[in-house]
C-alpha positions as CSV (number, residue, x, y, z in Angstrom):
1,M,-127.6,36.5,-23.2
2,K,-129.5,37.4,-20.1
3,R,-126.4,39.1,-18.6
4,I,-126.1,41.3,-21.7
5,N,-129.8,42.3,-21.4
6,T,-129.2,43.2,-17.7
7,V,-126.2,45.3,-18.6
8,K,-128.2,47.1,-21.3
9,T,-131.0,47.8,-18.9
10,V,-128.7,49.1,-16.2
11,L,-126.9,51.4,-18.7
12,I,-130.1,52.8,-20.1
13,S,-131.5,53.3,-16.6
14,C,-128.3,55.2,-15.6
15,Y,-128.6,57.4,-18.7
16,F,-132.1,58.4,-17.8
17,L,-131.3,58.8,-14.1
18,F,-128.4,61.1,-15.1
19,I,-130.7,63.3,-17.2
20,A,-133.4,63.4,-14.5
21,L,-130.8,64.4,-11.9
22,S,-129.3,67.0,-14.2
23,F,-132.7,68.7,-14.5
24,F,-133.3,68.4,-10.7
25,L,-129.8,69.7,-9.8
26,G,-129.5,72.2,-12.6
27,F,-126.5,70.6,-14.3
28,D,-126.5,72.4,-17.7
29,P,-124.5,69.8,-19.8
30,G,-126.9,67.0,-18.6
31,K,-129.9,69.2,-19.4
32,E,-128.6,69.9,-22.8
33,I,-128.1,66.1,-23.4
34,G,-131.8,65.6,-22.3
35,H,-133.0,68.3,-24.7
36,T,-131.0,66.9,-27.5
37,F,-132.3,63.4,-26.8
38,F,-135.9,64.6,-26.7
39,S,-135.5,66.6,-29.9
40,F,-133.9,63.7,-31.8
41,S,-136.6,61.3,-30.5
42,M,-139.3,63.6,-31.8
43,D,-137.7,63.9,-35.2
44,M,-137.4,60.1,-35.4
45,L,-141.0,59.6,-34.4
46,K,-142.1,61.9,-37.2
47,V,-140.1,60.1,-39.9
48,I,-139.7,56.5,-38.9
49,P,-143.4,55.4,-39.2
50,C,-143.6,56.8,-42.7
51,A,-140.4,55.0,-43.6
52,F,-141.6,51.7,-42.2
53,L,-144.9,52.1,-44.1
54,L,-143.0,52.7,-47.4
55,V,-140.7,49.7,-46.7
56,G,-143.7,47.6,-45.9
57,L,-145.3,48.6,-49.2
58,F,-142.0,47.9,-51.0
59,E,-141.9,44.4,-49.4
60,V,-145.4,43.6,-50.7
61,W,-145.5,45.3,-54.1
62,V,-142.0,44.7,-55.4
63,K,-141.3,41.2,-56.5
64,R,-138.0,39.4,-55.6
65,E,-137.4,38.8,-59.3
66,T,-137.5,42.5,-60.0
67,V,-135.0,43.3,-57.3
68,E,-132.7,40.4,-58.5
69,R,-132.9,41.6,-62.1
70,H,-132.0,45.3,-61.3
71,F,-129.9,44.9,-58.1
72,G,-128.8,41.3,-58.1
73,E,-125.7,39.4,-59.1
74,Q,-126.5,39.6,-62.9
75,S,-127.3,43.3,-62.9
76,G,-123.7,44.4,-63.6
77,T,-123.0,48.1,-63.5
78,R,-126.7,48.8,-64.0
79,G,-127.2,47.7,-60.4
80,Y,-125.0,50.5,-59.2
81,L,-126.8,53.0,-61.3
82,W,-130.1,51.9,-59.9
83,A,-128.8,52.1,-56.4
84,V,-127.6,55.7,-56.9
85,L,-130.9,56.7,-58.5
86,L,-132.9,55.1,-55.7
87,A,-130.7,56.7,-53.1
88,G,-131.3,60.1,-54.7
89,T,-135.0,59.8,-53.9
90,I,-134.5,59.3,-50.2
91,V,-135.9,62.2,-48.1
92,G,-134.8,62.4,-44.5
93,P,-131.9,61.2,-42.5
94,L,-129.8,58.2,-43.4
95,Y,-131.6,55.9,-41.0
96,V,-134.5,56.0,-43.4
97,A,-132.4,54.2,-46.0
98,L,-131.4,51.4,-43.7
99,P,-134.7,49.4,-43.5
100,L,-135.0,49.6,-47.3
101,S,-131.4,48.4,-47.7
102,H,-132.2,45.4,-45.5
103,S,-135.3,44.7,-47.6
104,L,-133.4,44.9,-50.8
105,Y,-130.8,42.5,-49.4
106,R,-133.5,40.0,-48.4
107,K,-135.0,40.2,-51.9
108,G,-131.7,39.2,-53.5
109,A,-129.7,42.4,-54.1
110,R,-126.0,42.1,-54.3
111,L,-124.1,43.2,-51.2
112,S,-121.9,45.7,-53.0
113,V,-125.0,47.3,-54.5
114,I,-126.5,47.6,-51.1
115,F,-123.4,49.3,-49.8
116,T,-123.5,51.7,-52.8
117,Y,-127.2,52.5,-52.0
118,I,-126.4,53.3,-48.3
119,G,-123.4,55.4,-49.3
120,A,-125.2,57.2,-52.0
121,S,-128.1,57.8,-49.7
122,A,-125.8,59.9,-47.6
123,I,-124.4,62.0,-50.4
124,C,-126.8,62.0,-53.4
125,R,-130.2,62.9,-52.1
126,V,-131.9,65.3,-54.5
127,P,-133.2,67.8,-51.8
128,M,-129.7,68.0,-50.3
129,T,-128.0,68.4,-53.7
130,I,-130.3,71.2,-54.7
131,F,-129.7,73.0,-51.4
132,E,-126.0,72.5,-51.8
133,A,-126.0,73.8,-55.4
134,S,-128.0,76.9,-54.4
135,F,-125.4,77.8,-51.8
136,L,-122.1,76.5,-53.2
137,G,-122.8,76.5,-56.9
138,I,-123.6,73.9,-59.5
139,R,-120.0,73.5,-60.5
140,F,-119.0,72.5,-56.9
141,T,-121.9,70.1,-56.6
142,A,-121.1,68.5,-60.0
143,I,-117.5,68.0,-59.0
144,R,-118.4,66.6,-55.6
145,L,-120.8,64.1,-57.1
146,A,-118.4,63.2,-59.9
147,V,-115.7,62.4,-57.3
148,S,-118.0,61.0,-54.5
149,I,-120.1,58.5,-56.5
150,P,-117.2,56.5,-58.1
151,L,-115.5,56.4,-54.7
152,V,-118.7,55.1,-53.0
153,I,-119.1,52.5,-55.7
154,L,-115.4,51.4,-55.5
155,S,-115.4,51.2,-51.7
156,S,-118.7,49.3,-51.8
157,I,-117.2,46.7,-54.2
158,V,-114.0,46.4,-52.1
159,L,-116.0,46.0,-48.8
160,A,-118.4,43.5,-50.3
161,N,-115.6,41.4,-51.8
162,Y,-113.9,41.4,-48.5
163,L,-117.0,40.3,-46.6
164,V,-118.1,37.7,-49.1
165,G,-114.5,36.3,-49.1
166,R,-114.9,35.9,-45.4
167,D,-118.3,34.2,-45.7
168,Y,-120.1,37.0,-44.0
169,K,-123.7,36.4,-42.9
170,I,-126.4,38.9,-42.0
171,M,-128.4,37.9,-39.0
172,A,-132.2,38.0,-39.8
173,G,-134.0,37.1,-36.6
174,K,-133.2,33.6,-35.6
175,E,-132.1,32.4,-39.1
176,Q,-129.2,33.6,-41.1
177,V,-129.3,35.1,-44.6
178,S,-126.2,34.1,-46.5
179,G,-124.1,37.0,-47.8
C-alpha cells in the first residue's frame, strides 16, 4: 500500500512539474493542459461544496426506510421511475450525482436503481433537456428520451444482475457494504 502511495505522489509531482516547465519554457500544449486543469478545478470548487452540503442534508433528513421503500428491493418498477425523476433534478456535471448515488446505496437502494439514477443523471437533466429542445426541437428530444431511458434501465438491470451474481461488494472505508 505504501508503494502505491509513493507511485501516486511521484506521478502527481511529475504532472505539476511538467505544467510548471511548460510555462517556464513556453511549451504551448503543456500550458494549455495547465489552463484546462485550472479551469476545471475552479468549476469543481464552485459546485462540489454545494453538492456535498445537499448530500449531507439528504443523509440526515431522509430516513433509510423511505429510501428502501422508494428505491429498494421491493420498489419494483416504481424505483426506476423515482431514479429517473430524481436524476432529472440534478443541476451541474455528472460528478454531482455520484455522492448522492453512494448515499442512496448506503441507505438501501437497489444496485440497478442506482445505476439507472447515474445513467439518467447524464441524459435526463431538466436544464439540459430544455436547452436541447430549444435547439433541436421537442420531437427530437422526446424521441431521444423515449429511446435512452429504457436503454439506461435495461443496461442497469443487466449490469446489476451481473455484479450481484458475482457477489460484488462496494468498499465503504474499512468495512464493506454488501451489494
